[in-house]
C-alpha positions in Angstrom: -86.4 12.7 -5.8 -87.2 14.1 -8.7 -89.5 17.5 -8.6 -91.6 17.1 -11.6 -92.1 13.4 -14.1 -94.3 13.3 -17.2 -96.1 10.0 -17.8 -96.0 9.2 -20.8 -99.1 6.8 -21.0 -102.5 6.5 -21.1 -105.3 4.9 -19.3 -105.4 3.1 -15.7 -101.3 2.8 -15.8 -100.4 6.7 -16.0 -103.3 7.5 -13.3 -101.7 4.6 -11.4 -98.1 6.4 -11.6 -99.7 9.8 -11.3 -101.1 8.4 -7.6 -97.4 7.4 -6.2 -96.1 10.6 -7.6 -98.7 12.6 -5.5 -98.4 10.1 -2.6 -94.6 11.2 -2.6 -94.8 15.2 -3.6 -94.1 14.7 -6.7 -95.6 17.2 -9.7 -96.9 15.4 -12.8 -97.6 16.2 -16.0 -99.5 14.4 -18.5 -99.4 14.0 -22.1 -102.6 12.9 -24.1 -104.4 12.4 -27.4 -107.0 14.7 -29.1 -109.4 11.4 -28.1 -108.2 11.5 -24.3 -108.9 15.2 -23.6 -111.3 14.3 -20.7 -109.3 11.7 -19.2 -108.8 10.9 -15.6 -104.8 11.1 -16.3 -105.7 14.3 -17.4 -107.7 15.4 -15.2 -105.5 14.4 -12.1 -101.7 15.3 -13.0 -100.9 19.0 -11.9 -99.9 19.7 -15.8 -101.5 18.0 -19.2 -100.2 18.5 -23.1 -102.0 17.6 -25.7 -99.6 15.8 -27.9 -101.3 15.1 -31.4 -104.5 12.9 -33.0 -106.2 10.0 -31.7 -103.8 7.3 -33.5 -101.4 6.2 -31.2 -98.7 6.8 -34.1 -99.2 10.4 -33.9 -99.4 11.1 -30.4 -98.4 8.4 -27.5 -95.5 6.6 -29.8 -94.8 10.3 -31.1 -91.2 10.5 -30.1 -90.7 14.3 -30.7 -94.0 14.9 -29.8 -93.4 13.3 -26.1 -90.1 14.6 -25.9 -91.4 18.6 -26.7 -93.9 18.2 -23.8 -91.0 17.1 -21.1 -88.8 19.8 -22.1 -91.8 22.4 -22.6 -92.9 21.3 -18.7 -89.4 21.3 -17.6 -89.3 17.7 -15.9 -86.5 15.7 -14.6 -88.1 12.1 -15.4 -90.3 10.4 -17.8 -92.0 7.4 -16.4 -93.2 5.0 -19.2 -95.6 2.8 -18.0 -96.3 -0.1 -20.0 -96.5 -1.0 -23.5 -96.5 2.1 -26.2 -92.9 3.3 -25.7 -92.3 1.6 -22.3 -89.4 -1.0 -23.9 -88.1 1.3 -26.6 -84.9 1.6 -26.4 -84.1 4.3 -29.2 -86.9 6.5 -26.9 -84.7 5.9 -23.7 -81.5 7.3 -25.9 -83.3 10.1 -26.6 -84.7 10.9 -22.9 -80.7 10.0 -21.7 -79.2 12.7 -24.8 -82.1 15.2 -23.5 -81.3 14.8 -20.0 -84.1 13.4 -18.9 -83.9 10.5 -16.6 -85.6 7.5 -18.2 -87.4 5.8 -15.3 -86.6 2.2 -16.6 -83.3 0.0 -17.4 -80.0 1.7 -19.5 -81.2 1.4 -23.4 -78.2 -1.1 -24.1 -80.0 -3.8 -21.9 -83.6 -3.0 -22.9 -82.3 -3.6 -26.6 -80.4 -6.4 -25.4 -83.4 -8.0 -23.5 -86.1 -6.5 -26.1 -84.0 -8.8 -28.9 -85.2 -12.5 -28.0 -83.2 -14.7 -29.5 -80.4 -12.3 -27.7 -82.3 -12.6 -24.2 -82.1 -16.5 -24.8 -78.4 -16.7 -25.1 -77.6 -14.0 -22.4 -79.8 -15.9 -20.6 -78.1 -19.1 -20.5 -74.6 -17.8 -20.4 -76.1 -16.4 -16.5 -77.1 -20.3 -16.1 -80.6 -19.8 -16.5 -82.7 -22.8 -17.7 -84.1 -21.7 -21.1 -86.3 -24.3 -23.6 -83.9 -26.3 -26.1 -84.1 -24.2 -29.5 -82.0 -22.2 -32.1 -78.6 -20.9 -31.3 -79.9 -16.8 -32.6 -81.7 -15.9 -35.5 -82.9 -18.5 -38.2 -81.7 -16.7 -41.5 -84.1 -19.3 -43.7 -86.6 -22.1 -44.1 -83.8 -24.4 -44.9 -82.0 -23.9 -41.5 -85.3 -23.6 -39.9 -85.9 -27.9 -41.1 -82.6 -28.5 -39.8 -83.1 -26.2 -36.4 -86.3 -28.2 -35.8 -84.6 -32.0 -36.6 -82.0 -30.7 -33.9 -84.7 -29.8 -31.6 -87.3 -32.8 -32.1 -91.0 -31.5 -33.4 -93.4 -30.1 -31.9 -91.5 -26.5 -32.3 -92.7 -23.1 -32.5 -91.3 -20.3 -34.1 -91.4 -17.1 -32.7 -90.4 -13.2 -33.6 -87.1 -11.9 -32.3 -89.1 -8.9 -31.6 -92.6 -10.0 -31.0 -95.3 -10.0 -28.4 -98.6 -10.9 -28.0 -99.0 -13.9 -30.1 -98.0 -12.3 -33.4 -95.1 -13.8 -35.5 -96.1 -17.0 -33.8 -96.1 -20.5 -35.5 -96.7 -24.2 -34.0 -95.0 -26.8 -36.3 -95.6 -30.3 -36.0 -94.3 -31.5 -38.7 -91.5 -30.6 -41.8 -93.7 -31.0 -43.8 -95.9 -27.6 -42.6 -92.9 -26.5 -41.5 -91.5 -24.5 -44.2 -95.4 -22.2 -45.2 -95.4 -21.5 -41.9 -91.9 -20.1 -41.2 -92.3 -17.5 -43.8 -95.9 -16.7 -42.7 -94.9 -15.8 -39.3 -91.6 -14.2 -40.7 -94.2 -11.8 -42.7 -96.6 -11.4 -40.1 -93.6 -10.3 -38.1 -92.1 -8.0 -40.3 -95.9 -6.5 -40.7 -96.2 -5.5 -36.8 -93.0 -5.4 -35.8 -90.5 -3.8 -39.1 -88.4 -6.9 -37.9 -89.1 -10.4 -39.8 -86.0 -12.4 -38.0 -87.1 -15.5 -36.4 -85.8 -18.1 -33.7 -87.1 -21.6 -32.8 -87.9 -23.2 -29.4 -89.3 -26.7 -28.7 -92.8 -26.2 -27.8 -94.6 -27.6 -24.6 -98.1 -28.8 -25.0 -99.6 -28.0 -21.6 -97.3 -25.5 -19.9 -98.2 -23.2 -17.1 -96.8 -19.9 -17.5 -94.9 -18.3 -14.5 -93.2 -15.0 -14.2 -90.9 -13.8 -11.2 -90.8 -9.7 -10.5 -87.8 -8.0 -9.8 -86.1 -4.7 -8.8 -82.7 -3.7 -9.1 -81.5 -0.3 -8.4 -78.3 1.5 -10.3 -75.7 0.4 -7.5 -75.5 -3.5 -8.5 -78.1 -5.1 -6.3 -81.5 -7.2 -7.2 -83.9 -8.4 -5.6 -86.7 -11.1 -6.8 -90.3 -10.3 -5.4 -91.5 -13.9 -6.1 -93.8 -15.4 -9.1 -97.2 -14.9 -10.5 -99.1 -17.6 -12.1 -100.5 -16.4 -15.7 -101.8 -19.6 -17.5 -105.3 -18.1 -17.8 -104.9 -16.8 -21.6 -106.7 -16.2 -24.7 -104.5 -16.0 -27.7 -101.2 -16.0 -25.7 -102.9 -12.2 -24.0 -103.3 -12.6 -20.5 -107.0 -12.9 -18.8 -106.3 -13.5 -15.1 -102.8 -13.5 -12.8 -102.1 -14.6 -9.6 -99.5 -15.0 -7.2 -98.1 -16.7 -5.7 -98.2 -19.8 -7.8 -99.6 -23.2 -6.7 -96.4 -25.1 -8.6 -93.7 -23.1 -6.9 -92.8 -24.6 -3.6 -90.9 -21.9 -1.2 -87.2 -23.8 -2.3 -88.2 -23.7 -5.7 -89.0 -19.8 -5.5 -85.8 -19.0 -3.4 -83.6 -21.4 -6.0 -85.3 -19.3 -8.5 -85.1 -15.9 -7.4 -81.0 -16.3 -6.7 -80.3 -17.4 -10.2 -82.4 -14.3 -11.7 -80.6 -12.1 -9.6 -77.2 -13.3 -10.3 -78.1 -13.2 -14.2 -79.4 -9.3 -13.6 -76.7 -8.0 -11.6 -74.2 -9.8 -14.7 -75.8 -7.5 -17.8 -76.2 -4.5 -15.4 -80.1 -4.4 -14.7 -82.0 -2.0 -13.0 -85.1 -0.8 -11.9 -88.0 -3.3 -12.5 -88.9 -6.0 -14.7 -89.8 -9.1 -15.2 -89.0 -12.8 -15.9 -91.0 -14.9 -17.6 -91.0 -18.7 -17.7 -92.7 -21.8 -19.3 -93.1 -24.8 -16.5 -93.8 -28.5 -18.2 -95.8 -31.0 -17.3 -93.0 -32.3 -15.3 -92.5 -29.3 -13.0 -89.1 -28.0 -15.0 -89.2 -24.7 -15.9 -87.4 -23.0 -18.8 -86.6 -19.4 -19.4 -88.9 -17.7 -22.0 -88.6 -13.6 -22.4 -87.9 -10.6 -20.2 -90.1 -7.4 -19.9 -87.6 -4.6 -19.0 -91.1 -2.7 -17.6 -93.5 -2.9 -15.1 -96.3 -5.2 -16.2 -100.1 -4.8 -16.2 -100.2 -7.2 -13.2 -97.8 -5.8 -11.2 -100.5 -5.4 -8.4 -101.3 -8.9 -7.7 -97.7 -8.7 -6.1 -98.1 -6.1 -4.6 -100.7 -7.3 -2.8 -99.1 -10.3 -1.4 -95.6 -8.6 -0.9 -96.9 -4.9 0.2 -94.1 -3.5 -1.8 -95.6 -0.5 -4.3 -93.7 -1.1 -7.0 -94.4 2.0 -8.8 -93.0 3.8 -6.0 -89.8 1.7 -5.8 -89.2 2.4 -9.9 -89.4 5.9 -8.5 -86.9 6.4 -5.5 -84.6 3.2 -7.6 -84.3 5.9 -10.8 -83.6 9.1 -8.0 -80.6 6.5 -7.4 -81.5 5.2 -4.0 -80.6 1.5 -3.0 -82.6 -1.2 -2.7 -81.7 -1.5 0.7 -83.3 1.9 1.7 -86.5 1.0 -0.4 -87.1 -2.4 1.1 -86.2 -2.9 4.6 -87.3 -6.0 5.4 -87.3 -10.0 3.9 -89.7 -10.3 1.4 -92.3 -12.6 2.5 -95.6 -13.8 0.6 -98.8 -12.7 2.7 -101.9 -14.8 1.8 -102.9 -14.9 -2.2 -104.1 -12.3 -4.7 -105.8 -12.7 -7.8 -106.1 -10.0 -10.8 -108.9 -9.9 -13.5 -108.4 -8.0 -16.4 -111.7 -6.1 -17.6 -111.9 -5.6 -21.4 -113.9 -3.3 -23.4 -114.6 -6.4 -25.6 -117.6 -9.0 -26.2 -117.6 -11.4 -23.5 -118.2 -14.1 -26.2 -117.2 -12.7 -29.8 -114.4 -10.5 -28.0 -115.0 -7.8 -30.5 -113.9 -4.3 -29.3 -116.7 -2.1 -28.0 -115.8 1.5 -27.8 -118.3 4.1 -26.7 -120.1 5.9 -23.7 -120.2 4.4 -20.3 -123.7 5.1 -19.0 -123.2 3.6 -15.9 -120.5 2.5 -13.9 -119.9 0.9 -10.3 -116.9 -0.1 -8.6 -116.8 -2.7 -6.2 -115.0 -2.4 -2.9 -114.4 -3.8 0.6 -111.7 -5.3 2.6 -109.1 -6.9 0.3 -110.6 -5.3 -3.2 -108.6 -3.1 -5.1 -109.9 -2.2 -8.7 -106.9 0.0 -10.8 -108.6 2.3 -13.7 -109.0 5.4 -15.4 -113.1 4.8 -16.6 -115.9 6.7 -15.3 -119.6 7.2 -15.6 -120.0 9.3 -18.7 -117.0 8.5 -19.7 -115.9 7.3 -23.5 -114.2 4.2 -24.2 -112.1 5.2 -27.8 -111.6 2.9 -30.6 -108.0 3.8 -31.3 -106.7 2.3 -27.9 -105.8 -1.7 -26.0 -109.0 -2.4 -25.2 -107.8 -3.0 -20.8 -110.4 -0.6 -18.9 -110.0 -1.6 -15.4 -108.1 -4.2 -13.6 -109.8 -6.0 -10.7 -108.0 -7.2 -7.8 -108.9 -9.6 -5.0 -106.5 -10.5 -1.7 -107.4 -12.7 0.6 -106.1 -15.3 3.5 -105.3 -18.2 0.8 -106.8 -18.7 -2.9 -110.4 -19.9 -1.9 -110.6 -17.1 -0.1 -109.6 -14.7 -2.9 -111.5 -16.4 -5.1 -114.8 -15.7 -3.2 -114.0 -12.4 -2.9 -113.8 -12.3 -6.6 -116.7 -14.0 -7.0 -118.1 -11.2 -4.9 -116.8 -8.1 -6.5 -117.4 -8.7 -10.0 -121.1 -9.2 -9.3 -120.9 -5.8 -8.0 -118.9 -4.4 -10.9 -121.4 -2.5 -13.2 -120.3 -1.1 -16.3 -123.3 -0.2 -18.7 -123.4 1.1 -22.2 -120.3 -1.2 -23.8 -119.6 -4.4 -23.5 -117.0 -5.9 -21.1 -115.2 -9.6 -20.1 -116.8 -9.1 -16.8 -119.4 -12.1 -17.7 -116.5 -14.4 -19.0 -114.8 -13.5 -15.6 -117.8 -14.6 -13.5 -117.8 -18.1 -15.5 -114.6 -18.8 -15.1 -114.1 -18.4 -11.4 -117.4 -20.6 -11.4 -115.4 -23.2 -13.6 -114.3 -26.2 -11.5 -111.0 -26.9 -13.1 -110.1 -23.2 -12.7 -110.9 -23.3 -9.0 -108.9 -26.3 -8.3 -105.9 -24.7 -9.8 -104.9 -27.7 -11.7 -104.9 -25.7 -15.0 -102.6 -24.9 -18.2 -102.0 -22.2 -20.9 -104.6 -24.2 -22.9 -107.4 -23.8 -20.0 -109.4 -21.3 -22.4 -109.8 -23.9 -25.2 -111.2 -26.4 -22.7 -113.0 -23.5 -21.1 -115.0 -22.6 -24.3 -115.8 -26.4 -25.5 -117.3 -27.3 -21.7 -119.5 -23.9 -22.4 -120.0 -24.6 -25.8 -121.2 -28.0 -24.5 -124.1 -26.7 -22.1 
């Protein structure tokens, strides 16, 4: 096992990894920007090194600074968390060249799955169902028109290096496609440094379902079941659940086997998530893979009892899955997660500042992952996520009721948060019925406006 691990991240995920390491007897090194000097991940790590000014580009995304900190602290490995450098294949290659273990998949596979058009073709070859769409990158707007005629409107244009809804456009006819193609390509080039686009058939009212996997470095892959991630705003997830009400035990087993086979073929290892869209007829299609631990990994942990972060560490240390997970994976009960963001609950504008009062809910089946505290400061430079509230019950009804109670006891003063929004969602009849899709929030806001 590793002697010392550097966590190349911040906030709740950095603290989450530190906690897992402490329980395993591994020393930890935190890196931080000047804005995060008083953060809890700095306080609870065994060592902490400042790597630059507040801006992510000058600190958390500064590869030479992170590697220098790792070498100064003499660490064995680096855990990248999620976001920031977690899916940066170049960073993983630098770790390899520096003889520091990167706790994630090999850079070649990260690069392959990070380019979404390549990932589509890779999954297609492995017999994973994919949406009808272009074969690779679309060269220009003329080629986009040809593919749209083949695929059939409506279509969605996507950036090959995209994420978070950027570089995406839905096109319903040929007249609007050329302009949207150019707009999406320009947006993608500005956001990701890559303006390449591909195309898929657009599903009007899909559900967003993803499968959690673990894979060791000995060719063994295991599916841990699915999560329902359909409650989104502008392609950003707000609420996640496990399991999905739409996935039967038979379909879970079938998809799990298909996913395991496909990841064996590409030589994947460590944690990863395969994301799908389910259409109105219940057919499911691959859309992308995230080659890291997800924000919402907690709901899978709650229903399976498997600590995914500890599993990542043990896999990276060379252990086999058979020694990490010794019993068949079973789904127990239902878990739901709310992402608590430092945002105005109606305007969705960022809300940085000092937290003047902070009370966390507790009780059986209630978990809070956060790195915030009373008198702590939420800086304006980073992602707005400040906490994850996860509730587990014997079924979805009990989990929802626990969540309503926990939200009512979650107090954050001094800044705006999305807690009031989540309270309204959990009182909504459509949400409670479970019969929703990725357009739920649009309908929800219309209902709220009509009251």
